[in-house]
C-alpha positions in Angstrom: -21.3 49.0 100.9 -24.7 47.4 100.6 -24.8 48.2 96.8 -21.4 46.7 96.4 -22.4 43.5 98.3 -25.5 43.2 96.1 -23.4 43.5 93.0 -21.0 40.8 94.3 -23.9 38.6 95.1 -25.2 39.0 91.5 -21.8 38.1 90.1 -21.7 34.9 92.2 -24.8 33.5 90.6 -24.1 30.0 89.5 -24.3 29.0 85.9 -27.8 27.5 86.0 -29.2 30.6 87.7 -27.7 32.7 85.0 -29.3 30.6 82.3 -32.7 30.5 83.9 -32.8 34.2 84.4 -31.6 34.9 80.9 -34.9 33.4 79.6 -33.0 30.9 77.5 -33.4 27.6 79.3 -36.8 26.9 77.9 -35.7 26.7 74.3 -35.4 22.9 74.4 -34.2 20.0 76.4 -30.5 19.9 76.1 -29.0 16.5 76.2 -25.5 15.1 75.8 -26.1 13.3 72.6 -23.2 12.8 70.2 -23.3 14.1 66.7 -21.0 14.5 63.8 -21.5 16.8 60.8 -23.5 15.6 57.9 -21.7 13.7 55.2 -21.7 15.8 52.0 -22.4 13.8 48.9 -22.8 15.2 45.5 -26.3 13.9 44.8 -28.6 16.0 42.4 -31.5 17.5 44.3 -34.6 18.9 42.7 -35.2 22.7 43.3 -37.4 23.3 46.3 -41.1 23.6 45.6 -42.0 24.7 49.1 -40.5 26.7 51.9 -42.1 25.2 55.0 -44.4 22.7 56.5 -47.3 22.8 58.9 -47.7 19.4 60.4 -51.0 18.7 62.2 -50.7 15.5 64.3 -54.0 14.1 65.6 -52.7 12.1 68.5 -54.3 8.8 69.4 -55.2 7.4 66.1 -58.0 9.2 64.1 -60.6 6.8 62.7 -60.7 7.2 58.9 -64.2 5.8 58.9 -65.3 8.7 60.9 -63.3 11.4 59.1 -61.6 11.0 55.6 -62.9 7.7 54.4 -66.5 6.9 55.5 -67.9 3.6 54.4 -71.3 4.6 53.4 -72.4 1.3 52.0 -70.8 -1.0 54.5 -73.0 -2.9 57.2 -73.6 -0.8 60.3 -70.9 -2.6 62.4 -68.4 -1.4 59.9 -69.9 1.9 58.9 -70.1 3.2 62.4 -72.6 5.6 64.1 -72.1 8.7 62.0 -73.3 9.8 58.6 -71.4 11.4 55.8 -71.7 14.3 53.4 -71.1 14.5 49.6 -68.2 16.9 48.6 -67.8 18.8 45.4 -65.7 15.9 44.1 -67.9 13.4 42.4 -68.4 10.2 44.6 -66.2 11.6 47.4 -67.7 11.6 50.9 -66.4 12.9 54.1 -67.7 12.7 57.7 -70.8 14.8 58.5 -68.4 16.7 60.9 -66.0 17.8 58.1 -68.6 20.1 56.3 -66.2 23.1 56.0 -63.4 20.9 54.8 -65.8 19.5 52.1 -66.0 23.1 50.7 -62.2 23.3 50.2 -61.6 19.7 49.1 -60.6 21.0 45.7 -57.5 22.5 47.4 -56.3 19.4 49.1 -55.2 15.7 48.6 -56.6 12.9 50.8 -54.7 9.6 50.9 -56.9 6.7 51.9 -54.2 4.0 51.7 -51.6 4.9 54.3 -50.1 1.7 55.9 -47.6 0.5 58.3 -47.2 -2.3 60.9 -46.9 -0.4 64.3 -50.1 -0.8 66.4 -48.8 0.6 69.7 -49.2 4.4 70.3 -45.5 5.0 71.0 -44.2 3.0 68.1 -46.7 4.4 65.7 -46.0 7.9 66.8 -42.2 7.3 66.4 -42.8 6.0 63.0 -44.7 9.0 61.8 -42.5 11.6 63.5 -39.2 10.2 62.3 -40.0 8.1 59.2 -38.3 5.2 61.0 -39.6 2.2 63.0 -38.3 2.3 66.6 -35.0 0.6 67.2 -33.4 -0.3 70.6 -30.0 0.5 69.1 -30.5 4.1 68.1 -32.7 7.0 68.7 -33.8 8.6 65.4 -34.2 12.4 64.9 -37.6 13.9 64.3 -38.6 15.3 60.9 -38.4 18.8 62.3 -34.9 18.3 63.5 -33.8 17.0 60.1 -35.3 20.0 58.5 -33.7 22.3 61.0 -30.3 20.9 60.2 -30.7 20.7 56.5 -32.3 24.1 55.9 -31.4 26.3 58.9 -33.1 29.5 60.0 -34.9 31.9 57.7 -35.7 35.6 58.4 -34.6 35.4 62.1 -37.3 32.8 62.9 -36.7 29.4 64.7 -36.6 26.8 61.9 -38.5 24.3 64.0 -41.4 25.3 66.3 -43.8 23.2 68.4 -47.2 24.6 69.3 -47.8 24.7 72.3 -45.1 22.3 73.4 -43.3 19.1 72.4 -46.0 16.6 72.8 -43.7 13.5 72.9 -40.0 12.6 72.9 -40.1 11.6 69.3 -40.3 15.2 68.3 -36.7 15.6 69.6 -33.3 15.5 68.0 -32.5 11.8 68.5 -28.9 11.1 67.6 -28.4 14.6 66.2 -27.1 17.5 68.1 -29.7 19.0 70.5 -29.1 22.4 68.9 -31.5 21.3 66.1 -34.3 20.8 68.6 -37.6 22.6 68.5 -38.5 26.0 69.9 -41.7 25.5 72.1 -44.2 28.3 72.3 -45.0 27.2 75.9 -48.6 28.2 76.2 -52.1 28.0 74.7 -52.5 30.6 72.0 -56.2 30.9 72.8 -55.5 32.2 76.3 -56.3 35.9 76.9 -52.9 36.5 78.4 -51.0 34.3 75.9 -47.3 35.2 75.7 -44.6 33.2 74.1 -41.9 32.4 76.6 -38.3 33.2 75.9 -38.9 36.1 73.6 -38.2 38.8 76.2 -35.6 39.3 78.9 -37.1 39.4 82.5 -38.6 42.8 83.0 -37.0 43.3 86.5 -33.6 43.3 84.8 -32.0 46.7 83.8 -30.2 46.7 80.4 -26.9 47.0 82.4 -27.8 43.9 84.5 -28.8 42.0 81.4 -25.5 42.8 79.7 -23.6 41.8 82.9 -25.2 38.4 82.9 -24.6 37.8 79.3 -20.9 38.6 79.8 -20.7 36.2 82.8 -22.5 33.6 80.8 -19.9 33.9 77.9 -17.1 33.6 80.5 -18.5 30.4 82.0 -19.2 28.9 78.5 -15.7 29.7 77.4 -14.3 27.8 80.4 -16.6 24.8 79.8 -15.5 24.6 76.1 -11.9 24.7 77.2 -12.4 21.4 79.0 -15.1 19.7 77.0 -16.1 19.1 73.3 -19.2 17.2 74.3 -22.3 18.0 72.3 -24.2 19.0 75.4 -21.8 21.8 76.0 -21.6 22.9 72.4 -25.3 22.7 71.9 -25.9 24.6 75.0 -23.8 27.5 73.8 -25.7 27.4 70.4 -29.1 27.6 72.2 -28.2 30.6 74.3 -26.8 32.4 71.3 -30.1 31.7 69.4 -32.1 32.8 72.5 -30.4 36.2 72.7 -30.9 36.6 68.9 -34.5 35.8 69.2 -35.1 38.1 72.1 -33.4 40.9 70.0 -35.5 40.2 66.9 -38.4 42.5 66.2 -39.4 40.3 63.3 -39.6 37.2 65.6 -41.7 39.0 68.2 -44.0 40.2 65.4 -44.5 36.8 64.0 -45.4 35.2 67.4 -47.8 38.0 68.3 -51.1 36.5 67.5 -52.9 39.7 68.8 -51.7 41.4 65.6 -54.6 39.4 63.8 -58.0 41.0 63.5 -60.8 39.7 65.6 -62.6 38.7 62.4 -59.6 36.5 61.4 -59.3 34.9 64.9 -63.0 34.1 64.9 -62.8 32.6 61.5 -60.2 30.1 62.8 -62.2 29.5 66.0 -61.5 30.7 69.5 -60.2 27.3 70.6 -56.7 26.0 71.3 -56.8 24.3 68.0 -58.0 27.3 66.0 -55.6 29.7 67.4 -52.7 27.3 67.2 -53.4 26.9 63.4 -53.5 30.6 63.0 -50.3 31.1 64.8 -48.7 28.4 62.6 -49.8 30.3 59.6 -48.1 33.5 61.0 -44.9 31.6 61.6 -44.5 29.9 58.2 -45.4 33.2 56.6 -42.6 34.9 58.5 -39.9 32.3 57.9 -40.2 29.1 60.1 -39.5 25.9 58.2 -41.5 23.4 60.2 -44.3 24.0 62.6 -45.7 21.1 64.5 -49.1 21.0 66.2 -50.8 18.4 68.3 -54.4 18.8 69.4 -57.4 16.8 70.3 -57.7 13.3 71.7 -58.5 10.6 69.1 -58.0 7.3 70.9 -61.6 6.3 70.8 -61.7 2.7 72.2 -65.2 3.6 73.4 -68.0 6.0 72.4 -66.4 7.0 69.2 -69.5 9.0 68.3 -69.1 11.3 71.2 -65.4 11.6 70.8 -65.6 12.7 67.2 -68.6 15.0 67.9 -66.4 16.7 70.6 -63.2 17.1 68.6 -63.8 17.0 64.8 -65.9 20.2 64.4 -63.1 22.3 66.0 -60.6 20.7 63.6 -62.9 21.2 60.6 -63.2 24.9 61.2 -59.6 25.5 61.9 -58.2 23.4 59.1 -60.6 24.8 56.4 -59.7 28.3 57.5 -56.0 27.6 57.4 -56.1 26.3 53.9 -58.3 29.1 52.6 -56.1 31.7 54.4 -52.9 30.3 53.0 -54.4 30.2 49.5 -55.8 33.7 49.6 -52.3 35.0 50.6 -50.6 33.1 47.9 -48.9 31.0 50.5 -50.4 27.6 49.8 -48.1 26.9 46.8 -45.1 27.3 49.0 -46.4 25.8 52.3 -47.1 22.1 52.8 -49.9 21.3 55.2 -50.0 17.7 56.5 -52.7 16.1 58.7 -51.4 12.9 60.2 -52.0 10.4 63.0 -50.1 7.4 64.3 -52.4 4.9 62.9 -56.1 4.3 62.2 -58.8 2.3 63.9 -60.2 -1.2 63.5 -62.8 -1.9 60.8 -65.5 -3.0 63.2 -67.1 -1.1 66.0 -66.3 -2.9 69.3 -68.7 -3.7 72.2 -68.0 -0.4 73.8 -69.0 1.6 70.8 -65.5 2.5 69.7 -62.6 1.2 67.5 -59.2 -0.2 68.5 -55.7 0.4 67.0 -55.3 -0.5 63.3 -52.2 0.5 61.3 -52.8 -1.7 58.3 -54.9 1.0 56.5 -55.8 4.5 57.4 -56.0 8.1 55.9 -53.9 11.2 56.0 -54.4 14.6 54.2 -51.9 16.9 52.4 -52.2 20.3 50.8 -49.9 22.9 49.4 -46.5 22.8 47.7 -46.6 20.5 44.7 -49.3 18.2 46.0 -52.3 17.8 43.6 -55.5 19.7 44.5 -58.9 18.1 44.6 -57.4 14.5 44.6 -57.9 11.3 46.4 -55.0 8.9 46.4 -55.3 5.2 47.1 -58.3 3.2 48.1 -59.2 1.0 51.0 -61.6 -1.8 50.6 -65.3 -1.8 51.3 -64.8 -2.4 55.0 -61.5 -0.6 55.6 -59.8 -3.9 56.3 -57.2 -3.8 53.6 -55.5 -1.4 51.2 -57.1 -2.0 47.8 -55.1 0.3 45.7 -51.8 2.2 45.9 -50.5 1.6 49.4 -48.5 4.6 50.7 -45.7 3.8 53.2 -44.4 6.2 55.9 -41.0 6.3 54.0 -42.6 7.2 50.7 -44.8 9.8 52.5 -41.7 11.4 54.1 -39.5 11.2 50.9 -42.3 13.1 49.0 -42.4 16.1 51.4 -38.7 16.2 52.0 -38.0 16.4 48.3 -40.5 19.4 47.9 -38.2 21.3 50.4 -35.2 20.6 48.4 -33.8 18.1 50.9 -32.2 15.0 49.5 -34.0 12.3 51.6 -31.2 9.8 50.5 -28.5 11.8 52.1 -26.7 10.1 55.0 -26.0 11.7 58.3 -23.2 10.4 60.5 -24.6 9.0 63.8 -22.8 8.0 66.9 -20.2 5.2 66.3 -19.4 6.8 62.9 -22.5 5.1 61.5 -24.1 6.6 58.4 -27.9 6.8 58.6 -30.1 7.7 55.7 -32.6 10.6 56.2 -35.2 8.2 54.8 -34.3 4.5 54.4 -35.9 2.7 51.3 -38.3 5.5 50.5 -39.1 7.1 47.2 -41.0 10.0 46.0 -44.7 9.2 45.3 -45.0 11.1 41.9 -48.8 10.3 41.7 -49.3 12.6 44.6 -47.8 15.5 42.9 -49.1 17.9 40.2 
């Protein structure tokens, strides 16, 4: 009798309890956004030159003067408190804390002329994460969600992954279906007991109990779908289906298992959240993920920029140089794009607190892999980093260039709520000078 009561109690679990215990609820935030299928237009698209992207976002606004574009001949109040090092490219200097990156500069492209007009963190981040300036009328989808929609899954891996988690709302799906949202790893890959959430069913469940709950979930979902065609319901069902597929995929569990790496390789990247995050990103794109987004460090240095850079940049330098070398040695760099971005740069002059303030007018980003040139510096800022002197690169052109390498037509329109067609990138074009 007691066993029968227990069974009945389990069957009476409400829908949310079932979903939580299935391990699927953490896949992404499920909203009730409206979405219509993409409008198919017969526009010629170049064959893809890359299979995936690793986007390293240095949140807060990295100062180009203390990283990619030191002003070695400028007055001290512009030059800042750090010195620089000569790279193997004639006349090209980097920050003193990018010594490892200087050794692999022949494998990357640096753009010193990135520019836009958004000086607030939220607006600048939205701009870089979506390729759109913020609008009060519509919420735009992130680059990762666009890629997830356009390319779909490969090799049973989630197409869009955030390490360790979504860092901000602009990494979400915007007006698109929430089924194109990111899979969040959920924990620091550098932790000794690191484990990716949602890859395994709860251990206290027997196979029979797990099957019973899946069957109950299917019944509940079918009832919901009979009465509602809302995106939140449809996307929910898609997420849970993907969750179970992921839990059942040996290939996915293998890709996320960073402990499969040798101690030597893990030490090479650095035993830091940044280092192990970059290593996990390599494992994921190697296995099939389309877009892996990372957000590490704190780069909003309004004061004591010297101390802030000293604390953060060496960890990035070690991890980034190792990532590029590792991808290249495995033959993966030609098919994997690596981007290093930030929401804006910092003001030309050091302020009274020994820092720099927000400045989107000119700053630097780095690119590698795919069809990008190797050992190349694109664009130029003037002697004090006040203006773009040569070849400004807009956010739209930047996005169009990496989308096109994935075989995505950035001119394609997706139908947003209100039957409104929205370009993937508006008024952007491929910057051919960045490409080999």
